[in-house]
MMTF fields as JSON, N, C-alpha, C and O atoms, coordinates in Angstrom:
{
  "mmtfVersion": "1.0.0",
  "mmtfProducer": "UNKNOWN",
  "numBonds": 519,
  "numAtoms": 520,
  "numGroups": 130,
  "numChains": 1,
  "numModels": 1,
  "chainsPerModel": [1],
  "groupsPerChain": [130],
  "chainIdList": ["A"],
  "bondAtomList": [4, 2, 8, 6, 12, 10, 16, 14, 20, 18, 24, 22, 28, 26, 32, 30, 36, 34, 40, 38, 44, 42, 48, 46, 52, 50, 56, 54, 60, 58, 64, 62, 68, 66, 72, 70, 76, 74, 80, 78, 84, 82, 88, 86, 92, 90, 96, 94, 100, 98, 104, 102, 108, 106, 112, 110, 116, 114, 120, 118, 124, 122, 128, 126, 132, 130, 136, 134, 140, 138, 144, 142, 148, 146, 152, 150, 156, 154, 160, 158, 164, 162, 168, 166, 172, 170, 176, 174, 180, 178, 184, 182, 188, 186, 192, 190, 196, 194, 200, 198, 204, 202, 208, 206, 212, 210, 216, 214, 220, 218, 224, 222, 228, 226, 232, 230, 236, 234, 240, 238, 244, 242, 248, 246, 252, 250, 256, 254, 260, 258, 264, 262, 268, 266, 272, 270, 276, 274, 280, 278, 284, 282, 288, 286, 292, 290, 296, 294, 300, 298, 304, 302, 308, 306, 312, 310, 316, 314, 320, 318, 324, 322, 328, 326, 332, 330, 336, 334, 340, 338, 344, 342, 348, 346, 352, 350, 356, 354, 360, 358, 364, 362, 368, 366, 372, 370, 376, 374, 380, 378, 384, 382, 388, 386, 392, 390, 396, 394, 400, 398, 404, 402, 408, 406, 412, 410, 416, 414, 420, 418, 424, 422, 428, 426, 432, 430, 436, 434, 440, 438, 444, 442, 448, 446, 452, 450, 456, 454, 460, 458, 464, 462, 468, 466, 472, 470, 476, 474, 480, 478, 484, 482, 488, 486, 492, 490, 496, 494, 500, 498, 504, 502, 508, 506, 512, 510, 516, 514],
  "bondOrderList": [1, 1, 1, 1, 1, 1, 1, 1, 1, 1, 1, 1, 1, 1, 1, 1, 1, 1, 1, 1, 1, 1, 1, 1, 1, 1, 1, 1, 1, 1, 1, 1, 1, 1, 1, 1, 1, 1, 1, 1, 1, 1, 1, 1, 1, 1, 1, 1, 1, 1, 1, 1, 1, 1, 1, 1, 1, 1, 1, 1, 1, 1, 1, 1, 1, 1, 1, 1, 1, 1, 1, 1, 1, 1, 1, 1, 1, 1, 1, 1, 1, 1, 1, 1, 1, 1, 1, 1, 1, 1, 1, 1, 1, 1, 1, 1, 1, 1, 1, 1, 1, 1, 1, 1, 1, 1, 1, 1, 1, 1, 1, 1, 1, 1, 1, 1, 1, 1, 1, 1, 1, 1, 1, 1, 1, 1, 1, 1, 1],
  "groupList": [{"groupName": "MET", "atomNameList": ["N", "CA", "C", "O"], "elementList": ["N", "C", "C", "O"], "formalChargeList": [0, 0, 0, 0], "bondAtomList": [1, 0, 2, 1, 3, 2], "bondOrderList": [1, 1, 2], "singleLetterCode": "M", "chemCompType": "L-PEPTIDE LINKING"}, {"groupName": "GLU", "atomNameList": ["N", "CA", "C", "O"], "elementList": ["N", "C", "C", "O"], "formalChargeList": [0, 0, 0, 0], "bondAtomList": [1, 0, 2, 1, 3, 2], "bondOrderList": [1, 1, 2], "singleLetterCode": "E", "chemCompType": "L-PEPTIDE LINKING"}, {"groupName": "ALA", "atomNameList": ["N", "CA", "C", "O"], "elementList": ["N", "C", "C", "O"], "formalChargeList": [0, 0, 0, 0], "bondAtomList": [1, 0, 2, 1, 3, 2], "bondOrderList": [1, 1, 2], "singleLetterCode": "A", "chemCompType": "L-PEPTIDE LINKING"}, {"groupName": "VAL", "atomNameList": ["N", "CA", "C", "O"], "elementList": ["N", "C", "C", "O"], "formalChargeList": [0, 0, 0, 0], "bondAtomList": [1, 0, 2, 1, 3, 2], "bondOrderList": [1, 1, 2], "singleLetterCode": "V", "chemCompType": "L-PEPTIDE LINKING"}, {"groupName": "SER", "atomNameList": ["N", "CA", "C", "O"], "elementList": ["N", "C", "C", "O"], "formalChargeList": [0, 0, 0, 0], "bondAtomList": [1, 0, 2, 1, 3, 2], "bondOrderList": [1, 1, 2], "singleLetterCode": "S", "chemCompType": "L-PEPTIDE LINKING"}, {"groupName": "ILE", "atomNameList": ["N", "CA", "C", "O"], "elementList": ["N", "C", "C", "O"], "formalChargeList": [0, 0, 0, 0], "bondAtomList": [1, 0, 2, 1, 3, 2], "bondOrderList": [1, 1, 2], "singleLetterCode": "I", "chemCompType": "L-PEPTIDE LINKING"}, {"groupName": "ASP", "atomNameList": ["N", "CA", "C", "O"], "elementList": ["N", "C", "C", "O"], "formalChargeList": [0, 0, 0, 0], "bondAtomList": [1, 0, 2, 1, 3, 2], "bondOrderList": [1, 1, 2], "singleLetterCode": "D", "chemCompType": "L-PEPTIDE LINKING"}, {"groupName": "ASN", "atomNameList": ["N", "CA", "C", "O"], "elementList": ["N", "C", "C", "O"], "formalChargeList": [0, 0, 0, 0], "bondAtomList": [1, 0, 2, 1, 3, 2], "bondOrderList": [1, 1, 2], "singleLetterCode": "N", "chemCompType": "L-PEPTIDE LINKING"}, {"groupName": "LYS", "atomNameList": ["N", "CA", "C", "O"], "elementList": ["N", "C", "C", "O"], "formalChargeList": [0, 0, 0, 0], "bondAtomList": [1, 0, 2, 1, 3, 2], "bondOrderList": [1, 1, 2], "singleLetterCode": "K", "chemCompType": "L-PEPTIDE LINKING"}, {"groupName": "LEU", "atomNameList": ["N", "CA", "C", "O"], "elementList": ["N", "C", "C", "O"], "formalChargeList": [0, 0, 0, 0], "bondAtomList": [1, 0, 2, 1, 3, 2], "bondOrderList": [1, 1, 2], "singleLetterCode": "L", "chemCompType": "L-PEPTIDE LINKING"}, {"groupName": "GLN", "atomNameList": ["N", "CA", "C", "O"], "elementList": ["N", "C", "C", "O"], "formalChargeList": [0, 0, 0, 0], "bondAtomList": [1, 0, 2, 1, 3, 2], "bondOrderList": [1, 1, 2], "singleLetterCode": "Q", "chemCompType": "L-PEPTIDE LINKING"}, {"groupName": "TYR", "atomNameList": ["N", "CA", "C", "O"], "elementList": ["N", "C", "C", "O"], "formalChargeList": [0, 0, 0, 0], "bondAtomList": [1, 0, 2, 1, 3, 2], "bondOrderList": [1, 1, 2], "singleLetterCode": "Y", "chemCompType": "L-PEPTIDE LINKING"}, {"groupName": "THR", "atomNameList": ["N", "CA", "C", "O"], "elementList": ["N", "C", "C", "O"], "formalChargeList": [0, 0, 0, 0], "bondAtomList": [1, 0, 2, 1, 3, 2], "bondOrderList": [1, 1, 2], "singleLetterCode": "T", "chemCompType": "L-PEPTIDE LINKING"}, {"groupName": "GLY", "atomNameList": ["N", "CA", "C", "O"], "elementList": ["N", "C", "C", "O"], "formalChargeList": [0, 0, 0, 0], "bondAtomList": [1, 0, 2, 1, 3, 2], "bondOrderList": [1, 1, 2], "singleLetterCode": "G", "chemCompType": "PEPTIDE LINKING"}, {"groupName": "PRO", "atomNameList": ["N", "CA", "C", "O"], "elementList": ["N", "C", "C", "O"], "formalChargeList": [0, 0, 0, 0], "bondAtomList": [1, 0, 2, 1, 3, 2], "bondOrderList": [1, 1, 2], "singleLetterCode": "P", "chemCompType": "L-PEPTIDE LINKING"}, {"groupName": "ARG", "atomNameList": ["N", "CA", "C", "O"], "elementList": ["N", "C", "C", "O"], "formalChargeList": [0, 0, 0, 0], "bondAtomList": [1, 0, 2, 1, 3, 2], "bondOrderList": [1, 1, 2], "singleLetterCode": "R", "chemCompType": "L-PEPTIDE LINKING"}, {"groupName": "PHE", "atomNameList": ["N", "CA", "C", "O"], "elementList": ["N", "C", "C", "O"], "formalChargeList": [0, 0, 0, 0], "bondAtomList": [1, 0, 2, 1, 3, 2], "bondOrderList": [1, 1, 2], "singleLetterCode": "F", "chemCompType": "L-PEPTIDE LINKING"}, {"groupName": "TRP", "atomNameList": ["N", "CA", "C", "O"], "elementList": ["N", "C", "C", "O"], "formalChargeList": [0, 0, 0, 0], "bondAtomList": [1, 0, 2, 1, 3, 2], "bondOrderList": [1, 1, 2], "singleLetterCode": "W", "chemCompType": "L-PEPTIDE LINKING"}, {"groupName": "HIS", "atomNameList": ["N", "CA", "C", "O"], "elementList": ["N", "C", "C", "O"], "formalChargeList": [0, 0, 0, 0], "bondAtomList": [1, 0, 2, 1, 3, 2], "bondOrderList": [1, 1, 2], "singleLetterCode": "H", "chemCompType": "L-PEPTIDE LINKING"}],
  "groupTypeList": [0, 1, 2, 3, 4, 5, 6, 5, 7, 2, 1, 5, 5, 4, 2, 7, 4, 8, 9, 2, 2, 2, 9, 6, 8, 2, 6, 2, 10, 1, 0, 2, 7, 9, 11, 12, 8, 1, 13, 0, 9, 9, 14, 12, 13, 4, 6, 0, 5, 8, 13, 15, 1, 13, 5, 15, 12, 16, 17, 10, 13, 2, 5, 6, 0, 13, 0, 8, 10, 3, 8, 9, 1, 12, 3, 1, 3, 1, 14, 18, 1, 7, 12, 2, 5, 1, 9, 13, 8, 11, 12, 9, 8, 13, 1, 7, 7, 10, 9, 5, 6, 10, 13, 8, 11, 0, 3, 5, 17, 8, 15, 1, 6, 8, 10, 17, 8, 9, 18, 8, 6, 0, 17, 7, 4, 4, 9, 14, 3, 10],
  "groupIdList": [1, 2, 3, 4, 5, 6, 7, 8, 9, 10, 11, 12, 13, 14, 15, 16, 17, 18, 19, 20, 21, 22, 23, 24, 25, 26, 27, 28, 29, 30, 31, 32, 33, 34, 35, 36, 37, 38, 39, 40, 41, 42, 43, 44, 45, 46, 47, 48, 49, 50, 51, 52, 53, 54, 55, 56, 57, 58, 59, 60, 61, 62, 63, 64, 65, 66, 67, 68, 69, 70, 71, 72, 73, 74, 75, 76, 77, 78, 79, 80, 81, 82, 83, 84, 85, 86, 87, 88, 89, 90, 91, 92, 93, 94, 95, 96, 97, 98, 99, 100, 101, 102, 103, 104, 105, 106, 107, 108, 109, 110, 111, 112, 113, 114, 115, 116, 117, 118, 119, 120, 121, 122, 123, 124, 125, 126, 127, 128, 129, 130],
  "secStructList": [7, 7, 7, 7, 7, 1, 7, 2, 2, 2, 2, 2, 2, 2, 2, 2, 2, 2, 2, 2, 2, 2, 2, 2, 6, 6, 7, 2, 2, 2, 2, 2, 6, 6, 3, 3, 3, 3, 3, 3, 3, 3, 7, 6, 6, 1, 7, 7, 3, 3, 2, 2, 2, 2, 2, 2, 2, 2, 2, 2, 2, 2, 2, 2, 6, 6, 7, 7, 3, 3, 3, 3, 3, 3, 3, 3, 3, 3, 3, 3, 6, 6, 3, 3, 3, 3, 3, 3, 3, 3, 3, 3, 3, 7, 4, 4, 4, 7, 3, 3, 3, 3, 3, 3, 3, 3, 3, 3, 3, 3, 3, 3, 6, 6, 3, 3, 3, 3, 3, 3, 3, 3, 3, 3, 3, 7, 1, 7, 7, 7],
  "xCoordList": [-19.488, -18.696, -17.91, -18.426, -16.7, -15.804, -16.244, -16.624, -16.195, -16.565, -15.52, -14.322, -15.98, -15.096, -14.872, -15.799, -13.635, -13.283, -14.085, -14.386, -14.426, -15.176, -14.307, -14.797, -13.004, -12.137, -11.264, -10.05, -11.895, -11.181, -10.144, -9.039, -10.495, -9.56, -8.217, -7.171, -8.248, -7.007, -6.219, -4.992, -6.908, -6.215, -5.56, -4.443, -6.237, -5.685, -4.51, -3.496, -4.632, -3.52, -2.308, -1.171, -2.555, -1.472, -0.808, 0.418, -1.613, -1.059, -0.255, 0.786, -0.735, 0.017, 1.361, 2.365, 1.378, 2.635, 3.607, 4.813, 3.082, 3.93, 4.51, 5.668, 3.703, 4.185, 5.321, 6.351, 5.136, 6.164, 7.432, 8.541, 7.273, 8.431, 9.195, 10.426, 8.472, 9.135, 9.933, 11.034, 9.392, 10.13, 11.367, 12.438, 11.221, 12.376, 13.514, 14.686, 13.17, 14.171, 14.55, 15.363, 13.956, 14.179, 13.831, 14.547, 12.735, 12.313, 11.065, 9.938, 11.285, 10.182, 9.33, 8.125, 9.936, 9.167, 8.19, 7.039, 8.644, 7.755, 6.619, 5.48, 6.922, 5.878, 4.862, 3.658, 5.32, 4.43, 3.552, 2.407, 4.075, 3.317, 2.136, 1.262, 2.093, 0.978, -0.206, -1.259, -0.024, -1.074, -1.706, -1.082, -2.956, -3.602, -2.869, -2.092, -3.135, -2.489, -2.804, -1.96, -4.012, -4.416, -4.309, -4.914, -3.556, -3.452, -2.997, -2.364, -3.341, -2.969, -2.497, -3.009, -1.507, -1.081, -1.571, -1.544, -2.023, -2.451, -1.711, -2.322, -0.387, 0.402, 0.217, -0.155, 0.486, 0.471, 1.486, 2.598, 1.118, 2.062, 2.526, 3.616, 1.726, 2.128, 0.898, -0.222, 1.121, 0.055, -0.245, 0.5, -1.335, -1.678, -0.617, -0.081, -0.329, 0.627, -0.149, -0.778, -0.103, -0.927, -0.07, 0.984, -0.538, 0.083, 1.26, 1.877, 1.547, 2.597, 3.974, 4.745, 4.305, 5.637, 5.784, 6.823, 4.759, 4.794, 4.869, 5.577, 4.134, 4.148, 5.534, 6.049, 6.139, 7.482, 8.472, 9.299, 8.383, 9.282, 9.111, 10.097, 7.854, 7.602, 8.253, 8.984, 7.983, 8.529, 10.047, 10.709, 10.614, 12.076, 12.649, 13.681, 11.987, 12.425, 12.372, 13.274, 11.317, 11.198, 12.307, 12.886, 12.601, 13.688, 15.015, 15.82, 15.243, 16.496, 16.664, 17.789, 15.538, 15.605, 15.729, 15.781, 15.776, 16.055, 14.929, 15.091, 13.799, 12.72, 13.128, 13.489, 13.063, 13.527, 12.421, 12.49, 11.405, 10.438, 9.08, 8.999, 8.015, 6.659, 5.91, 6.031, 5.149, 4.226, 2.831, 2.523, 1.992, 0.611, -0.319, -0.191, -1.255, -2.22, -3.62, -4.092, -4.279, -5.644, -6.588, -6.595, -7.386, -8.38, -9.737, -10.435, -10.108, -11.352, -11.299, -10.586, -12.075, -12.228, -13.714, -14.454, -14.137, -15.545, -15.624, -15.224, -16.135, -16.189, -17.332, -18.404, -17.078, -18.071, -17.836, -17.071, -18.47, -18.336, -16.865, -16.159, -16.376, -14.977, -14.023, -12.894, -14.495, -13.627, -13.815, -14.759, -12.901, -13.003, -12.301, -11.344, -12.783, -12.169, -11.515, -12.159, -10.227, -9.485, -9.082, -8.576, -9.313, -8.799, -7.747, -7.917, -6.666, -5.614, -4.672, -4.853, -3.658, -2.608, -1.27, -1.08, -0.339, 0.987, 2.065, 1.857, 3.216, 4.433, 5.558, 5.752, 6.301, 7.448, 8.72, 8.813, 9.704, 10.985, 12.129, 12.038, 13.216, 14.414, 15.556, 15.354, 16.758, 17.975, 17.931, 17.429, 18.455, 18.518, 17.148, 17.033, 16.112, 14.756, 14.211, 13.295, 14.77, 14.338, 12.962, 12.718, 12.063, 10.72, 10.801, 11.377, 10.224, 10.138, 8.764, 8.64, 7.729, 6.368, 5.421, 5.709, 4.292, 3.192, 1.897, 1.827, 0.877, -0.387, -1.455, -1.436, -2.39, -3.517, -3.617, -3.113, -4.294, -4.422, -5.789, -6.476, -6.148, -7.34, -6.945, -6.377, -7.251, -6.957, -8.247, -9.011, -8.474, -9.511, -8.792, -7.918, -9.174, -8.619, -9.526, -10.732, -8.936, -9.719, -9.202, -8.001, -10.137, -9.748, -9.203, -9.866, -7.996, -7.382, -6.556, -5.745, -6.753, -6.04, -6.223, -5.28, -7.451, -7.853, -7.11, -7.001, -6.603, -5.93, -6.449, -6.877, -6.41, -6.705, -5.454, -4.375, -5.605, -4.484, -4.884, -6.058, -3.885, -4.127, -4.533, -3.877, -5.604, -6.1, -5.955, -5.397, -6.446, -6.287, -5.737, -6.372, -4.577, -3.835, -3.585, -2.825, -4.236, -4.125, -3.735, -4.246, -2.825, -2.399, -2.039, -1.753, -2.061, -1.556, -1.032, -1.459, -0.106, 0.623, -0.25, -1.142, 0.035, -0.58, 0.414, 0.069, 1.635, 2.643, 2.407, 1.914, 2.753, 2.607, 3.489, 4.568, 3.04, 3.816, 5.078, 5.023, 6.211, 7.505, 7.653, 8.667],
  "yCoordList": [-18.955, -17.741, -17.823, -18.295, -17.373, -17.391, -16.366, -15.249, -16.739, -15.824, -14.717, -14.964, -13.513, -12.354, -12.068, -12.137, -11.747, -11.451, -10.277, -9.334, -10.353, -9.269, -8.031, -6.907, -8.237, -7.084, -6.831, -7.035, -6.385, -6.079, -4.984, -5.038, -4.0, -2.914, -3.454, -3.056, -4.358, -4.905, -5.67, -5.586, -6.41, -7.161, -6.225, -6.482, -5.152, -4.195, -3.444, -3.23, -3.048, -2.371, -3.308, -2.873, -4.583, -5.568, -5.709, -5.763, -5.77, -5.877, -4.62, -4.714, -3.448, -2.209, -2.248, -1.757, -2.831, -2.972, -3.882, -3.633, -4.934, -5.836, -5.103, -5.317, -4.237, -3.452, -2.53, -2.446, -1.842, -0.94, -1.713, -1.245, -2.899, -3.717, -4.188, -4.225, -4.548, -4.969, -3.808, -4.015, -2.599, -1.435, -1.19, -0.885, -1.323, -1.172, -2.098, -1.744, -3.287, -4.271, -4.092, -4.85, -3.085, -2.848, -4.092, -4.437, -4.762, -6.001, -5.751, -5.92, -5.349, -5.031, -6.253, -6.122, -7.445, -8.658, -8.942, -9.301, -8.784, -8.994, -7.965, -8.293, -6.733, -5.707, -6.147, -6.094, -6.578, -6.982, -8.165, -8.26, -9.063, -10.246, -9.887, -10.724, -8.661, -8.219, -7.727, -7.39, -7.689, -7.295, -8.549, -9.609, -8.411, -9.523, -9.782, -8.952, -10.95, -11.303, -10.286, -10.012, -9.723, -8.728, -7.306, -6.381, -7.132, -5.834, -4.73, -4.97, -3.504, -2.336, -1.208, -1.014, -0.467, 0.785, 1.913, 1.815, 2.992, 4.186, 5.376, 6.209, 5.46, 6.518, 7.871, 7.954, 8.914, 10.275, 10.386, 9.87, 11.043, 11.329, 10.118, 10.138, 9.059, 7.834, 7.129, 7.36, 6.27, 5.409, 4.331, 4.158, 3.613, 2.483, 1.396, 1.18, 0.728, -0.377, -1.616, -1.634, -2.663, -3.85, -5.078, -5.273, -5.9, -7.188, -7.097, -6.045, -8.237, -8.266, -7.914, -7.246, -8.35, -8.041, -6.541, -5.966, -5.903, -4.453, -3.721, -2.721, -4.224, -3.624, -3.772, -2.829, -4.957, -5.179, -4.214, -3.608, -4.079, -3.18, -1.743, -1.029, -1.307, 0.057, 0.279, 1.25, -0.635, -0.441, -0.55, 0.144, -1.423, -1.509, -0.183, 0.271, 0.436, 1.744, 2.806, 3.637, 2.782, 3.747, 3.525, 4.484, 2.259, 1.927, 2.407, 3.018, 2.131, 2.535, 4.052, 4.551, 4.795, 6.266, 6.833, 8.05, 5.962, 6.441, 6.335, 6.775, 5.768, 5.609, 4.532, 3.417, 4.893, 3.994, 3.572, 2.496, 4.415, 4.177, 4.761, 5.819, 4.052, 4.569, 4.421, 3.413, 5.432, 5.368, 5.472, 6.418, 4.493, 4.467, 4.605, 3.886, 5.532, 5.764, 5.566, 6.365, 4.503, 4.224, 5.236, 5.4, 5.914, 6.869, 6.181, 6.362, 5.383, 4.62, 3.425, 3.42, 2.404, 1.205, 0.949, 0.908, 0.778, 0.498, -0.898, -1.077, -1.9, -3.268, -3.49, -2.896, -4.365, -4.768, -6.239, -6.53, -7.161, -8.603, -9.013, -9.019, -9.357, -9.805, -8.688, -8.951, -7.434, -6.286, -5.281, -5.372, -4.332, -3.239, -2.033, -2.176, -0.852, 0.394, 1.058, 1.312, 1.333, 2.002, 3.394, 3.565, 4.389, 5.741, 5.987, 5.599, 6.632, 6.869, 7.982, 8.645, 8.159, 9.153, 8.427, 7.427, 8.947, 8.336, 9.392, 10.574, 8.935, 9.743, 8.863, 7.744, 9.37, 8.655, 9.359, 10.585, 8.572, 9.145, 8.448, 7.286, 9.207, 8.683, 8.601, 8.424, 8.735, 8.689, 9.735, 10.841, 9.384, 10.293, 10.841, 11.974, 10.021, 10.397, 11.62, 12.286, 11.915, 13.08, 12.832, 11.783, 13.811, 13.719, 13.737, 14.653, 12.723, 12.659, 13.128, 13.909, 12.641, 12.982, 12.646, 11.804, 13.328, 12.958, 13.276, 14.203, 12.502, 12.712, 11.758, 11.306, 11.469, 10.612, 9.484, 9.585, 8.397, 7.247, 6.598, 6.779, 5.837, 4.994, 3.64, 3.552, 2.59, 1.228, 0.43, 0.472, -0.294, -1.316, -2.618, -3.072, -3.2, -4.469, -5.595, -5.409, -6.763, -7.914, -9.166, -9.321, -10.058, -11.346, -12.233, -12.46, -12.727, -13.66, -14.636, -14.219, -15.92, -16.949, -16.741, -16.887, -16.397, -16.222, -15.085, -15.077, -14.131, -12.966, -11.71, -11.745, -10.592, -9.3, -8.837, -8.767, -8.517, -8.047, -6.751, -6.519, -5.914, -4.683, -5.064, -5.889, -4.468, -4.8, -3.593, -3.718, -2.452, -1.201, -0.169, 0.127, 0.37, 1.234, 2.579, 2.664, 3.636, 4.968, 5.971, 5.928, 6.872, 7.897, 9.188, 9.194, 10.286, 11.538, 12.415, 12.324, 13.251, 14.077, 15.207, 15.715, 15.58, 16.772, 17.928, 19.027, 17.701, 18.76, 19.662, 19.197, 20.96, 21.866, 21.406, 20.855, 21.628, 21.287, 22.144, 23.356, 21.503, 22.225, 23.019, 23.688],
  "zCoordList": [0.129, 0.272, 1.586, 2.599, 1.557, 2.712, 3.751, 3.401, 5.014, 6.099, 6.208, 6.071, 6.451, 6.57, 8.05, 8.856, 8.391, 9.782, 10.3, 9.568, 11.58, 12.216, 12.352, 12.241, 12.593, 12.802, 11.584, 11.621, 10.507, 9.275, 9.528, 8.987, 10.343, 10.67, 11.13, 10.617, 12.095, 12.661, 11.602, 11.566, 10.746, 9.694, 8.686, 8.237, 8.331, 7.375, 7.996, 7.332, 9.24, 9.919, 9.999, 9.821, 10.265, 10.298, 8.923, 8.83, 7.86, 6.512, 6.158, 5.508, 6.58, 6.352, 7.084, 6.568, 8.281, 9.029, 8.279, 8.266, 7.658, 6.863, 5.652, 5.291, 5.024, 3.891, 4.338, 3.669, 5.463, 5.988, 6.356, 6.097, 6.961, 7.344, 6.112, 6.121, 5.052, 3.81, 3.21, 2.698, 3.269, 2.777, 3.636, 3.113, 4.952, 5.851, 5.441, 5.574, 4.941, 4.509, 3.033, 2.504, 2.366, 0.933, 0.113, -0.827, 0.468, -0.184, -1.031, -0.566, -2.272, -3.178, -3.492, -3.703, -3.528, -3.807, -2.68, -2.928, -1.438, -0.295, -0.321, 0.012, -0.714, -0.843, -1.886, -1.632, -3.047, -4.143, -3.748, -4.192, -2.921, -2.503, -1.601, -1.379, -1.079, -0.243, -1.085, -0.546, -2.406, -3.354, -3.958, -4.011, -4.414, -5.121, -6.433, -6.905, -7.01, -8.281, -9.372, -10.225, -9.351, -10.348, -9.787, -10.329, -8.723, -8.063, -8.992, -10.019, -8.598, -9.402, -8.498, -7.395, -8.992, -8.369, -9.256, -10.483, -8.617, -9.341, -8.729, -8.06, -8.957, -8.333, -9.017, -10.188, -8.26, -8.795, -9.933, -9.82, -11.01, -12.095, -12.869, -13.442, -12.901, -13.584, -14.132, -13.676, -15.113, -15.61, -14.574, -13.61, -14.782, -13.924, -14.078, -15.165, -12.988, -12.982, -12.563, -11.505, -13.404, -13.178, -12.887, -13.492, -11.954, -11.677, -10.716, -10.546, -10.094, -9.072, -9.608, -8.92, -10.831, -11.361, -11.594, -11.27, -12.149, -12.329, -10.998, -10.871, -10.003, -8.671, -8.044, -7.443, -8.183, -7.658, -8.314, -7.633, -9.617, -10.35, -9.888, -9.706, -9.693, -9.216, -7.857, -7.663, -6.904, -5.554, -5.541, -4.77, -6.397, -6.474, -6.97, -6.475, -7.94, -8.433, -7.343, -7.24, -6.527, -5.427, -4.4, -3.888, -4.102, -3.171, -3.752, -3.048, -5.03, -5.69, -5.704, -5.709, -5.712, -5.709, -4.289, -4.117, -3.273, -1.929, -0.917, 0.222, -1.296, -0.319, 0.682, 0.307, 1.973, 3.023, 3.984, 4.578, 4.139, 5.203, 4.82, 4.196, 5.206, 5.029, 6.348, 7.044, 6.666, 7.803, 7.206, 6.481, 7.517, 7.032, 8.217, 9.208, 8.112, 9.182, 8.621, 7.812, 9.051, 8.616, 9.257, 10.477, 8.432, 8.926, 9.061, 10.058, 8.043, 8.124, 7.198, 6.194, 7.562, 6.737, 6.592, 7.575, 5.355, 5.044, 4.427, 3.277, 5.168, 4.65, 3.665, 3.786, 2.68, 1.673, 1.323, 0.403, 2.028, 1.799, 1.681, 2.69, 0.471, 0.359, -0.079, -0.493, 0.018, -0.231, 0.906, 1.69, 0.973, 1.941, 1.335, 0.574, 1.678, 1.21, 2.413, 3.431, 2.275, 3.337, 2.87, 1.761, 3.73, 3.507, 4.577, 5.732, 4.183, 5.154, 4.74, 3.719, 5.577, 5.352, 5.328, 6.02, 4.517, 4.446, 4.611, 4.335, 5.067, 5.115, 4.592, 5.068, 3.609, 3.046, 3.459, 3.401, 3.877, 4.289, 3.575, 3.178, 3.427, 2.788, 3.782, 4.984, 3.249, 4.057, 5.16, 4.958, 6.319, 7.471, 7.87, 8.337, 7.678, 8.098, 7.349, 7.834, 6.172, 5.382, 4.772, 4.176, 4.925, 4.359, 2.831, 2.244, 2.2, 0.738, 0.287, -0.656, 0.975, 0.575, 1.721, 2.572, 1.714, 2.6, 1.887, 1.08, 2.193, 1.506, 2.011, 3.156, 1.106, 1.463, 0.434, -0.684, 0.859, -0.027, 0.147, 1.152, -0.877, -0.82, -1.39, -2.478, -0.643, -1.087, -1.068, -0.104, -2.146, -2.15, -1.813, -2.551, -0.698, -0.238, -0.711, -0.871, -0.932, -1.385, -0.679, -0.458, -0.33, 0.262, -0.851, -1.862, -0.651, -1.596, -0.773, 0.053, -0.989, -0.216, 1.284, 2.062, 1.68, 3.092, 3.794, 5.02, 3.021, 3.591, 2.917, 1.763, 3.649, 3.039, 2.318, 2.907, 1.02, 0.212, -0.481, -0.77, -0.74, -1.482, -2.903, -3.54, -3.395, -4.731, -5.668, -6.759, -5.254, -6.012, -5.03, -4.017, -5.322, -4.399, -5.081, -6.046, -4.565, -5.169, -4.091, -2.972, -4.442, -3.484, -4.209, -5.406, -3.446, -3.995, -2.865, -1.714, -3.243, -2.307, -1.766, -2.446, -0.528, 0.064, 0.085, 0.519, -0.375, -0.405, -1.603, -2.63, -1.497, -2.64, -3.81, -3.594, -5.021, -6.207, -6.227, -6.014, -6.484, -6.502, -7.782, -7.98]
}
């Protein structure tokens, strides 16, 4: 079994920074590459999205609809051998720094190719329903 890094928190925060940087560049493929091969998205108001191509398509659609920036704040990380559970808060912004959404998320991270990658990514809004 592969040794797990002592500072999983720092690795996950770094991977979240890479996700935010890829969104800043509007690069949905780079975002999708941060997920495991069998990764899944579980977004609010949508069916499950499976695999990197589906994940890329989802993020490209979000970019095309005006999502420009994400801020991810890790609240806690609970390690489990080659997986970890992260709870956090997110803020999504569009053109001119306009708030699109904010809420909370839970990600199951998994070691793949000696890196921590998003494996199951679920989030929901904290804003009132319009």
